[in-house]
C-alpha positions in Angstrom: -26.9 3.1 -3.6 -24.2 2.3 -6.1 -24.7 -0.2 -8.9 -22.1 -3.0 -8.2 -21.8 -3.6 -12.0 -20.2 -0.1 -12.4 -17.9 -0.2 -9.4 -14.2 0.3 -10.0 -11.4 -0.1 -7.5 -10.7 3.3 -6.1 -14.3 4.5 -6.3 -15.9 4.7 -2.8 -19.3 5.8 -1.7 -20.1 9.4 -2.6 -21.9 11.7 -0.2 -25.4 11.1 -1.4 -24.9 7.3 -1.6 -23.4 7.2 1.9 -26.2 9.3 3.5 -28.9 7.3 1.7 -27.3 4.1 3.0 -27.1 5.4 6.5 -30.7 6.4 6.6 -31.7 3.0 5.2 -29.6 1.1 7.8 -31.1 3.1 10.7 -34.6 1.8 9.6 -33.4 -1.8 10.0 -33.1 -1.6 13.8 -35.6 -0.3 16.3 -35.1 3.4 17.1 -35.1 2.6 20.9 -32.2 0.2 20.4 -29.8 2.1 18.1 -29.2 5.8 17.6 -26.3 5.9 15.3 -24.7 4.2 12.3 -21.1 4.5 11.1 -19.9 3.6 7.6 -16.3 3.2 6.6 -15.6 2.3 2.9 -12.0 1.6 2.2 -10.3 0.6 -1.1 -6.6 -0.1 -1.0 -4.1 -1.3 -3.6 -0.6 -2.5 -2.4 2.2 -3.3 -4.8 5.3 -4.8 -3.2 8.7 -5.9 -4.5 11.4 -7.8 -2.6 14.9 -8.8 -3.5 14.5 -7.1 -6.9 12.5 -10.1 -8.1 9.2 -10.9 -6.5 6.3 -8.6 -7.1 2.8 -8.9 -5.6 -0.3 -6.8 -6.1 -3.0 -7.0 -3.5 -6.2 -5.1 -3.5 -9.0 -4.8 -1.0 -12.4 -3.1 -1.1 -14.3 -3.3 2.2 -17.5 -1.6 3.3 -17.7 -1.8 7.1 -20.8 -0.8 9.0 -21.2 -0.2 12.8 -24.3 0.5 14.7 -23.8 2.7 17.8 -26.2 0.3 19.6 -28.1 -0.2 22.8 -29.3 -3.7 21.9 -27.9 -6.9 23.3 -24.7 -6.3 25.2 -24.8 -2.6 24.3 -21.5 -2.9 22.4 -21.3 -1.5 18.9 -22.3 -4.1 16.2 -20.0 -4.4 13.3 -20.8 -5.8 9.8 -18.3 -6.0 6.9 -19.7 -6.5 3.4 -19.2 -5.3 -0.2 -22.8 -6.2 -1.2 -25.3 -3.3 -0.8 -28.4 -5.3 -1.9 -31.1 -4.1 0.5 -32.4 -7.6 1.1 -29.0 -9.1 1.9 -28.2 -6.2 4.2 -31.4 -6.7 6.1 -30.5 -10.4 6.4 -27.0 -9.6 7.7 -28.3 -7.1 10.3 -31.0 -9.5 11.5 -28.4 -12.3 11.9 -26.0 -10.1 13.8 -28.7 -8.8 16.2 -29.9 -12.4 16.8 -26.4 -13.3 18.0 -26.4 -10.6 20.7 -27.6 -11.7 24.2 -29.3 -9.6 26.8 -31.9 -6.8 26.8 -29.4 -3.9 26.6 -30.0 -0.3 27.7 -32.8 1.7 26.2 -31.9 5.0 24.7 -33.2 7.9 26.9 -33.9 11.1 24.9 -33.0 13.1 28.1 -29.5 11.7 28.1 -26.9 14.4 27.7 -25.5 12.5 24.7 -28.6 13.7 22.8 -27.5 17.3 23.2 -24.0 16.5 22.0 -25.2 14.7 19.0 -27.4 17.5 17.7 -26.7 18.7 14.1 -23.3 20.3 13.9 -21.2 21.6 11.0 -17.7 20.4 10.2 -15.3 22.6 8.3 -15.1 21.8 4.5 -11.9 20.0 3.5 -10.4 18.9 0.2 -8.7 15.5 0.6 -9.7 13.8 -2.6 -7.4 13.5 -5.7 -8.8 11.7 -8.8 -5.2 10.9 -9.9 -4.7 8.7 -6.9 -8.1 6.9 -7.4 -7.3 6.3 -11.0 -3.8 5.0 -10.3 -5.4 2.2 -8.1 -6.9 0.5 -11.2 -3.5 -1.2 -12.0 -0.4 -2.2 -10.0 2.3 0.4 -9.8 4.5 -1.9 -11.9 5.9 0.7 -14.1 7.1 2.8 -11.1 8.6 -0.1 -9.3 10.1 -1.4 -12.4 12.1 1.8 -12.9 13.1 1.6 -9.2 14.5 -1.9 -9.7 16.4 -0.9 -12.7 18.1 1.9 -10.8 18.9 -0.1 -7.8 20.2 -3.2 -9.7 22.5 -0.9 -11.7 24.1 0.1 -8.4 24.7 -3.6 -7.6 22.2 -3.6 -4.7 19.1 -5.6 -3.9 15.8 -3.6 -3.9 12.6 -3.8 -1.9 9.8 -1.3 -2.5 6.2 -0.8 -1.5 3.6 1.4 -3.1 0.3 1.9 -1.2 -2.7 3.8 -2.7 -5.9 4.2 -0.7 -9.3 5.8 -1.1 -11.8 6.1 1.7 -15.3 7.4 2.5 -16.3 7.9 6.1 -19.9 8.7 7.2 -21.4 9.0 10.6 -25.1 9.5 11.2 -27.1 9.7 14.5 -30.8 9.9 15.3 -30.5 13.2 17.1 -29.2 14.7 13.8 -25.4 14.8 13.8 -24.1 13.8 10.4 -20.5 13.8 9.1 -19.0 12.7 5.8 -15.6 12.9 4.1 -14.1 11.3 1.0 -10.3 11.1 0.7 -7.3 9.6 -1.1 -3.8 8.9 0.1 -0.6 7.2 -1.1 2.8 6.2 0.1 6.0 4.9 -1.6 9.0 3.5 0.2 12.2 2.2 -1.3 14.9 0.1 0.5 18.3 -0.6 -1.1 20.3 -3.4 0.5 23.9 -4.5 0.0 24.3 -8.0 -1.6 25.8 -9.4 1.6 22.8 -8.0 3.6 24.9 -5.9 6.0 23.9 -2.4 4.9 20.7 -0.8 3.9 19.5 2.6 2.8 15.9 3.8 2.9 13.8 6.6 1.5 10.0 7.2 1.5 7.4 9.7 0.6 3.6 10.2 1.2 1.1 12.3 -0.6 -2.7 12.5 -1.0 -1.9 13.0 -4.7 -0.1 10.1 -6.3 0.9 12.2 -9.3 3.2 14.3 -7.0 5.2 11.2 -5.9 8.9 11.6 -6.9 10.0 8.0 -7.2 13.3 8.9 -8.9 14.7 11.1 -6.1 13.6 8.6 -3.5 15.5 5.8 -5.3 18.6 7.9 -5.6 18.4 8.7 -1.9 18.1 5.0 -0.9 21.0 4.0 -3.2 23.2 6.7 -1.8 22.7 5.8 1.8 23.0 2.0 1.1 26.3 2.5 -0.7 27.7 4.7 2.0 26.5 2.4 4.8 28.6 -0.7 3.8 31.1 -2.0 6.3 29.9 -0.1 9.4 32.1 0.2 12.5 31.1 0.3 16.1 31.3 3.5 18.1 30.7 4.3 21.8 27.2 5.3 22.8 26.6 8.4 25.0 25.4 11.9 24.5 26.2 13.2 21.0 25.2 15.9 18.6 22.8 14.3 16.0 21.3 15.4 12.7 17.8 13.8 12.4 16.2 13.5 9.0 12.6 14.8 8.6 11.4 11.2 8.7 13.2 10.6 12.0 11.7 13.8 13.5 8.3 12.9 12.1 8.4 9.5 13.8 9.0 11.2 17.2 6.2 13.7 16.5 3.8 10.9 15.8 4.6 9.4 19.2 4.1 12.5 21.3 0.4 12.9 20.5 -0.8 11.5 23.8 1.1 14.1 25.7 -1.4 16.8 24.6 -4.4 14.9 26.2 -5.8 17.2 28.9 -6.9 14.1 30.8 -3.3 12.7 30.8 -1.9 16.1 31.9 -4.4 16.3 34.8 -3.3 12.8 36.0 0.4 13.8 35.9 1.0 11.4 32.9 2.4 14.0 30.5 5.6 16.1 30.1 3.1 19.1 30.2 1.9 18.1 33.7 2.6 20.3 36.8 2.0 19.2 40.4 -0.7 21.4 41.8 -0.2 23.6 44.9 -2.4 26.1 46.7 -0.7 29.2 45.3 -0.2 28.1 41.7 -3.6 29.4 40.4 -6.3 27.9 38.2 -3.9 26.3 35.7 -1.7 24.6 38.4 -2.0 21.2 36.7 -0.6 22.1 33.2 2.2 24.1 31.5 -0.2 26.0 29.4 1.4 29.4 28.6 4.9 28.1 29.4 7.7 27.5 26.9 8.1 23.8 26.4 10.3 23.6 23.3 12.7 25.8 21.4 11.2 29.2 20.6 11.9 28.6 16.8 9.3 25.8 16.7 5.5 25.7 16.4 3.1 22.8 16.1 -0.4 22.8 14.6 -3.1 20.4 13.5 -5.2 21.6 10.5 -7.7 19.5 8.6 -7.0 21.6 5.5 -3.2 21.4 5.8 -1.9 21.5 2.1 0.7 18.8 2.8 -1.9 16.3 4.0 -4.9 17.3 6.0 -7.4 14.9 7.7 -11.1 14.5 8.3 -12.5 17.4 10.3 -14.2 15.2 12.9 -13.4 12.4 15.3 -13.0 9.0 13.8 -13.7 5.6 15.2 -10.8 4.6 17.5 -10.2 8.2 18.2 -10.6 9.9 21.6 -14.3 10.9 21.4 -17.6 10.1 19.7 -17.0 9.6 15.9 -18.5 12.4 13.8 -18.2 15.2 16.3 -16.5 18.1 14.5 -13.0 19.2 15.5 -11.3 22.6 14.8 -7.8 23.4 13.6 -5.6 23.8 16.7 -2.3 25.5 17.4 -0.6 23.4 20.0 2.7 25.2 20.3 3.6 28.7 19.1 7.1 30.1 19.4 7.9 27.2 21.7 5.0 28.0 24.1 2.3 25.5 24.9 -1.0 27.1 23.6 -3.6 24.3 23.8 -4.4 20.8 25.1 -6.9 18.3 23.7 -9.9 18.7 25.9 -12.8 16.2 25.9 -16.5 17.0 25.4 -16.9 16.8 29.2 -14.7 19.8 29.8 -17.4 22.5 30.0 -16.3 25.8 28.7 -13.4 24.4 26.7 -13.1 23.9 23.0 -12.9 20.1 22.5 -10.4 18.8 20.0 -8.8 15.6 18.9 -5.3 14.5 20.2 -2.8 15.5 17.4 -2.7 12.1 15.7 -2.0 14.3 12.6 0.2 17.3 13.1 2.7 19.7 11.5 5.8 20.6 13.5 7.7 23.4 11.7 9.9 26.4 12.3 8.2 29.7 12.9 8.2 32.1 9.9 10.9 34.2 11.3 13.3 31.3 12.0 16.3 30.7 9.8 16.2 27.3 8.1 19.1 25.3 6.7 19.4 22.1 4.7 20.7 18.8 6.0 23.9 19.4 3.9 24.4 22.7 5.8 23.8 21.0 9.1 26.5 18.4 8.3 28.9 21.2 7.2 28.4 22.9 10.6 28.9 19.7 12.7 32.3 19.3 14.2 31.5 15.8 15.5 28.2 13.9 15.6 25.9 11.4 13.9 23.4 11.5 11.1 20.2 9.4 11.6 18.2 8.5 8.5 15.3 7.0 10.5 14.3 4.9 13.5 12.7 1.5 13.9 9.6 1.2 16.1 9.6 3.7 18.9 8.1 3.0 22.3 7.1 5.3 25.2 9.1 4.3 28.3 8.0 7.0 30.8 4.9 9.1 30.2 5.6 11.9 32.7 8.9 12.7 31.2 8.0 11.7 27.6 11.1 9.4 27.5 11.1 7.1 24.5 13.3 4.3 23.2 14.1 3.0 19.7 16.8 2.0 17.4 18.4 3.7 14.4 18.2 2.0 11.0 18.7 2.2 7.3 21.6 4.7 7.5 23.5 5.9 10.5 26.8 7.8 10.0 29.6 9.4 12.0 30.2 13.1 11.1 33.6 14.6 11.6 34.8 18.1 10.7 31.7 18.9 8.6 31.7 15.8 6.5 30.3 12.3 6.7 33.2 10.3 7.9 32.1 6.7 7.9 29.0 4.4 8.5 28.5 3.2 12.0 26.5 0.3 13.6 23.1 1.2 14.8 22.3 2.7 18.3 19.5 2.3 20.8 18.4 5.7 22.0 16.7 6.7 25.3 15.6 10.3 25.3 12.5 12.6 25.5 11.7 14.2 22.2 10.2 17.2 23.9 13.3 17.8 26.0 15.4 17.2 22.9 13.5 19.9 21.0 14.8 22.3 23.6 18.3 21.4 22.6 17.8 22.5 19.0 20.8 23.8 17.1 19.5 24.0 13.5 16.1 23.3 11.9 15.1 22.8 8.2 11.9 23.1 6.2 9.0 20.8 7.1 7.7 18.1 4.8 5.3 15.2 5.0 7.0 12.0 6.0 6.3 8.3 5.2 5.5 6.3 8.4 4.8 2.9 6.9 2.2 0.5 8.2 1.2 1.0 11.9 1.8 -1.6 14.6 -2.0 -1.6 15.4 -2.7 -2.5 11.7 -0.2 -5.4 11.8 -1.4 -6.7 15.2 -5.0 -6.6 14.0 -4.1 -8.7 11.0 -2.2 -11.2 13.1 -5.2 -11.8 15.4 -7.7 -11.7 12.5 -9.4 -8.7 13.9 -9.9 -6.1 11.2 -8.6 -2.7 12.2 -11.2 0.1 12.6 -11.3 3.8 12.1 -7.9 5.6 12.3 -6.2 2.2 12.9 -7.3 1.1 9.5 -5.2 3.6 7.7 -2.2 2.8 5.5 -0.8 5.3 4.8 -1.1 6.6 8.3 -2.5 10.0 9.2 -0.2 12.8 7.9 2.7 13.9 10.0 4.7 16.9 8.7 8.1 17.6 10.3 11.5 19.3 9.6 15.0 17.8 9.8 16.8 18.9 13.0 20.3 19.2 14.4 20.2 18.5 18.2 22.9 18.5 20.8 23.3 15.9 23.6 21.0 13.3 22.1 21.3 10.2 24.3 22.4 7.0 22.6 22.4 4.4 25.4 23.5 1.2 23.7 24.8 -0.4 20.5 23.0 -3.0 18.4 24.1 -5.3 15.6 20.7 -5.1 13.9 20.9 -3.8 10.4 
């Protein structure tokens, strides 16, 4: 176990420390009552700046422990502490067990779960960057100070948030399954706002290596859009050609993860569902093997993705038992649906996690263009910098709704003509990806804080597993030019 006296923010449990702690914790409960322990050690530093004046630096270091239990109610028991003193841990565990009521279910070694939780090997990944961990030792004041100077010089107000995080995850079960990963991540977002508050411009970036963050270019981008966005005019909604930034496309990709669930497809609750009939064959219920998006696109989830990557096993709050290894998966290739996320109960199928982290990109043979080239090739349409929160409206069609924000512009004759007021949209991203005109190079996008994270904080219920991520799991996406995008209403929201 670590020596609390030598602990520094950014340093989380190493593999030997985590495994030793897991073994020790399992001895604290009767083997017949608990057959697994999960550890999540998260250190996070958040530096914020608002209205170019107010700066805050908040830090957190939480060690959360869950027992995959069969005592009391049978629900997992959760303990949160930063103190690893064995005697104090023993006291906390004893207190928590005493609060649980009921005999619970005894673990049966003949239960099929014992076979699933036998020792398994996860693919090795490299998600740790010492530069990010070291940067957590002090607020990102220098970086944000430079941003403020640039934005103030443009006679705009500035808001910015820098988030740096290090994490260690460890899952251990009595039957032998053990999984561990150590990772870092970071995100920087910049918003420039006009002095009268009627126009904003936004830019953001995310990287597991803080040293690669380009604050200067993000600031220039935010200033540019905020300057252009002043005095917007209203225009008619309808079906229009749109140019979506990589961030806007990434927000859509993050919301379509559930469509790949084999269970949802079987129940007809996915755009990949097909109504079964007697003559359709074995795969009557899905569109596996059919083209579902433009043939220039592919979509993959790879724990070793160089732009982000993710733990190579299920996390708490995922779709299966935490710690079970997951493979790299090609979901779509040349527009054709290749795989679905099957559960451990689908015998004969390779189980995999829903693509909470994914890369949507052009196939190697596709011609890619820049956003500037897309604008030059647009006779009439709109540029969308990003969306606000997006909500799924209809699962079978994949229809979603959201509002543009922080930069929406009318394009005329290959040039940005003027800023416009924001639109609501009502469209299916998967259908829209079939109306692709141009595509650019993929990049990791900044997604900000998740709604689940915020809601957990509001209700004083600490988020767990993948919901306790800020930055969120990596999404990599390209900018796109799409025809007939459906704007269904106007909004006065900035």
